[in-house]
N, C-alpha and C positions, 0 to 999 in steps of 0.2 A: 044600492051601490054594490058593485062587484066585490065579493069578499077578499079577493087577492089585491085589491087596491084600497089603500087607506089615505086619509087626508094628508098625512105628513110625508108620504112618499113623493120624492122628486122625480120618479120615473113612472112610466106607464107601460104595461106589457106590450111588446112588439113595436113600441115607438122608439126610433133610433136617437132621439134627443131627450134632454132633461127639461123639466118645466122652466127652469131659470134661463134656458136658451131661447124660449119662445116669446115673441113680442106680441103677436095677435093671431087670431084665427078667424076663419070664415067657414061656415058649414054650407055645403052645396047639397041641398036635400035630394034633388032628383038623382044624384049620383051616390048619395050616402057617403060622401067624401069630405074630409076636412082639409082645408088649405091652411098651412101653418107658416106664418112669416117669422123668420128667426131674427134674433137681435143683432147678429153679425151683418145684417142687411145685404148679404150676398146670396142667401139661399132661401128658397121657398120649397116646402115639401108637402106632398099629399099623404094623407093617412086615412085608412078605412078601418076603424076599430070594430071589434066583434059586438060590443055593447055601446051603442051611441050615447044613451043617457048617462051611463057610467063615465064615459070620456068627457062629456059636457060637465058633469059634476066635478071631475078632476080638474078640468081647466078653470072652473069657477073657484074652487078651493085655492088654487094657486094665483088667483087674480089676473088671469090672462084675459085680455080684453077681446071682445068680439068686434071684428071689423065689419061695419055696415056701410054699404055704398049709398 
């Protein structure tokens, strides 16, 4: 895990929203991009983290569900 990110942090570097604002995510592997659905149901954002596995770990620690079609 990235040393700058701990399990209790509600924020992730470069991500413009907090964990408690995210409803679900989908990882688009060919683009190495995450699609994040927000709880306000009005916004969907794209995010490309520097460390994909660290970001997945952060999402899992915060119990953010993965959307699978």
